[in-house]
C-alpha positions in Angstrom: 20.8 -12.3 -20.1 21.7 -15.5 -21.0 22.8 -18.0 -18.0 26.8 -19.2 -18.1 26.2 -21.3 -16.2 25.4 -25.3 -16.8 22.8 -25.2 -14.0 21.0 -22.9 -11.8 19.8 -23.9 -8.1 18.2 -23.2 -5.8 17.4 -23.9 -1.0 15.4 -22.6 1.2 16.8 -22.9 5.0 13.9 -20.6 6.6 14.3 -18.2 9.1 17.0 -19.7 11.7 19.6 -18.1 13.9 22.4 -15.6 13.5 25.0 -17.7 14.1 23.6 -20.9 12.2 22.6 -18.7 9.2 26.7 -17.2 9.3 27.9 -21.4 9.5 25.9 -22.1 6.6 27.4 -19.6 4.2 31.0 -20.1 5.4 30.3 -24.2 4.5 28.6 -23.3 1.3 31.7 -21.0 0.3 34.1 -23.7 1.4 31.9 -26.3 -0.4 32.3 -24.4 -3.7 36.2 -23.6 -2.8 36.9 -27.4 -3.2 34.8 -28.2 -5.6 32.1 -30.5 -3.6 29.5 -29.0 -4.4 30.5 -29.1 -8.4 31.4 -32.6 -8.3 28.0 -33.4 -7.1 25.5 -31.1 -8.8 27.3 -30.1 -12.0 30.6 -28.2 -13.4 29.9 -24.3 -13.8 26.6 -24.9 -11.0 25.0 -21.4 -9.5 23.4 -22.2 -5.7 21.2 -19.4 -4.8 19.9 -19.8 -1.0 16.9 -17.8 0.2 16.9 -17.5 4.3 15.4 -14.9 7.2 16.1 -14.6 10.7 14.6 -15.6 14.0 16.1 -14.6 16.9 16.5 -10.8 14.8 20.6 -10.9 14.8 22.8 -7.5 14.1 25.5 -8.8 12.1 28.6 -6.9 11.5 31.7 -6.9 8.4 34.4 -9.2 8.2 37.1 -6.5 9.5 34.3 -4.0 11.8 34.8 -3.7 15.1 32.8 -5.7 17.8 33.2 -2.0 20.1 31.4 -0.1 18.1 28.2 -1.7 19.0 26.5 -2.1 22.4 26.5 -5.6 23.5 24.3 -5.4 26.6 21.3 -3.4 24.5 22.1 -6.6 21.8 21.8 -9.0 24.9 18.5 -7.5 26.6 16.5 -7.9 23.4 18.1 -11.0 22.5 20.0 -9.7 19.9 22.7 -12.1 18.3 25.7 -10.5 17.6 27.6 -12.3 14.5 30.0 -11.9 12.2 29.8 -12.3 8.0 32.3 -13.8 5.9 32.2 -10.4 3.7 33.0 -7.2 4.0 30.8 -4.1 5.0 29.4 -3.0 7.7 26.5 -3.6 10.6 23.5 -4.8 9.7 20.2 -5.3 11.8 18.4 -8.4 10.8 14.8 -8.0 11.2 11.9 -8.3 9.2 13.9 -9.2 5.5 14.5 -11.5 3.3 17.5 -13.0 2.8 20.0 -14.0 -0.3 22.8 -15.5 -0.9 25.1 -16.4 -4.4 27.6 -18.7 -4.4 29.7 -19.4 -8.2 32.9 -20.6 -9.8 33.4 -17.9 -12.3 35.7 -16.1 -14.4 33.0 -13.1 -13.9 34.6 -9.7 -12.4 33.1 -9.5 -8.8 30.9 -6.0 -10.4 29.8 -8.4 -13.7 28.1 -10.3 -10.5 27.1 -7.9 -8.7 25.3 -6.2 -11.4 23.7 -9.7 -12.3 22.1 -10.2 -8.9 20.8 -6.9 -8.5 19.2 -7.0 -11.9 17.7 -10.2 -10.6 16.4 -8.4 -7.3 15.1 -6.2 -9.4 13.0 -8.0 -11.7 11.5 -9.2 -8.6 10.7 -6.3 -7.1 8.9 -5.1 -9.8 6.6 -8.1 -10.1 6.0 -6.7 -5.9 5.0 -3.6 -7.4 8.3 -1.6 -6.2 10.3 -0.1 -9.0 13.6 0.4 -7.7 16.8 1.5 -9.9 20.4 1.1 -9.6 22.9 3.5 -8.2 24.6 4.9 -10.6 27.9 5.5 -8.2 30.7 4.3 -5.2 31.6 6.6 -2.6 35.1 6.7 -1.1 34.2 3.7 1.2 37.7 3.9 2.5 37.3 7.7 3.9 33.4 6.9 4.7 35.0 3.9 7.1 37.2 6.4 9.3 33.8 8.3 10.3 32.0 7.1 13.1 28.4 8.3 11.7 29.4 5.3 9.0 28.4 1.8 11.5 25.5 1.3 9.5 25.7 -0.7 5.9 22.8 0.5 5.1 23.2 3.8 5.1 25.8 4.3 1.5 24.6 3.1 -1.7 27.6 1.1 -3.7 27.4 1.2 -7.6 24.9 -1.7 -8.9 22.6 -1.7 -5.1 19.3 -0.6 -5.4 17.0 2.4 -4.3 14.2 4.0 -4.8 14.4 8.1 -4.6 17.9 7.8 -3.6 16.9 5.5 -0.6 18.3 2.2 -0.5 16.2 -1.2 -0.1 19.1 -3.7 -1.0 21.7 -4.6 0.9 24.8 -6.9 0.0 28.5 -7.7 0.3 31.1 -9.9 -1.7 34.3 -12.8 -0.7 36.0 -14.0 -3.8 38.8 -16.8 -3.4 40.4 -17.1 -6.4 37.1 -18.0 -8.9 34.6 -19.4 -6.4 32.4 -16.2 -4.7 30.2 -15.5 -1.8 27.5 -12.7 -2.0 25.2 -12.2 -0.1 22.5 -9.4 0.9 19.5 -7.7 2.6 15.6 -7.0 0.9 14.9 -4.3 3.5 10.7 -6.0 4.4 9.5 -3.4 6.5 11.3 0.0 9.1 12.4 -2.0 11.8 16.0 -2.1 10.5 16.2 1.2 12.1 16.1 -0.2 15.8 20.0 -0.5 15.0 20.4 3.3 16.4 19.4 1.8 19.5 22.0 -0.2 19.6 25.3 1.5 19.3 28.0 1.9 21.9 28.6 5.6 20.7 27.6 8.1 22.7 28.2 11.3 21.1 24.9 13.0 20.4 25.6 14.4 17.4 27.1 11.3 15.9 23.6 9.5 16.9 21.7 12.3 15.3 23.4 12.2 11.7 23.1 7.9 12.3 19.4 8.4 13.0 19.1 10.9 9.9 20.8 9.1 7.8 18.7 5.8 8.4 15.2 7.5 8.0 16.5 9.0 4.7 19.1 6.9 2.7 17.0 3.6 3.6 13.6 2.4 3.0 11.5 -1.1 3.1 8.7 -2.0 0.9 6.1 -2.0 3.5 6.9 1.9 3.2 7.0 1.5 -0.6 3.5 -0.7 -1.0 1.8 -0.6 2.6 2.3 -4.4 2.6 4.7 -6.7 4.4 5.3 -9.6 1.9 5.8 -13.2 3.2 8.7 -14.4 3.1 7.3 -17.5 0.7 6.0 -14.8 -1.6 9.7 -13.1 -1.9 11.1 -16.2 -2.6 8.8 -17.2 -5.5 9.3 -13.9 -6.8 12.8 -14.4 -6.8 12.8 -17.9 -8.5 10.5 -16.7 -11.4 12.9 -13.9 -11.6 15.9 -16.0 -11.8 14.2 -18.0 -14.5 13.5 -15.4 -16.8 16.8 -13.1 -16.4 19.3 -16.0 -16.4 16.6 -17.9 -19.5 16.7 -21.1 -17.5 15.5 -23.8 -15.2 16.0 -23.1 -11.6 16.4 -26.7 -9.3 15.6 -26.8 -6.2 17.4 -28.8 -3.7 16.1 -29.5 -0.3 18.5 -28.4 2.7 19.3 -32.4 3.7 20.9 -32.7 -0.2 23.2 -29.5 0.8 24.5 -30.8 4.5 25.3 -33.7 3.2 28.1 -32.7 1.7 29.5 -31.3 4.8 
């Protein structure tokens, strides 16, 4: 998979709060839409951002209702509720490795989705996880009509990664003309399943259905390997996978090199 980009950059911002993380992704998206990043670092350049969440946060898709989440339960547990600039459903960001990809490209959304997950699959192999691509996509419009669809990780789209039918990586996109933002989560432990305790829904049958889906349709690196890899370890495997799959050097940027452009 040869790179179609002049340069591939990466930046690590470590573990930050929910609002900070989503604001940063939104600002990066703006840098690419205005051409500011490309002017500074080169036309046809690609940027990957790696990060985590501290304290844990719960993000909702751009069009998802806050009313689906029990705000008091989140407040009690010091879990901030934030909106993503992308679509999709709720994700509890805890014990996960998160990435963002930004690029100006003529490639289709599906092609970008496939490329990103091929790279993540390569990184997972280095971590001892042999993930497979989901080959089908459910009717998301129909699924979103169901009260049980509140969680992002209980449905897999085409090209997302799963192991024995259980979802390991969840991603979402947003596009503005030729500029694309894609970000997503790699589950490192099973703590994301606490999401079932943070919903406003009181229907026992619906809650049981959601709990069953979280147990049987999701999986984490810890469940597959018995260990939770360190953030630095996952980041290095991602950089190695990027370089290998795109057949190019990955240039690391400091956070200040990015924020100086805001």
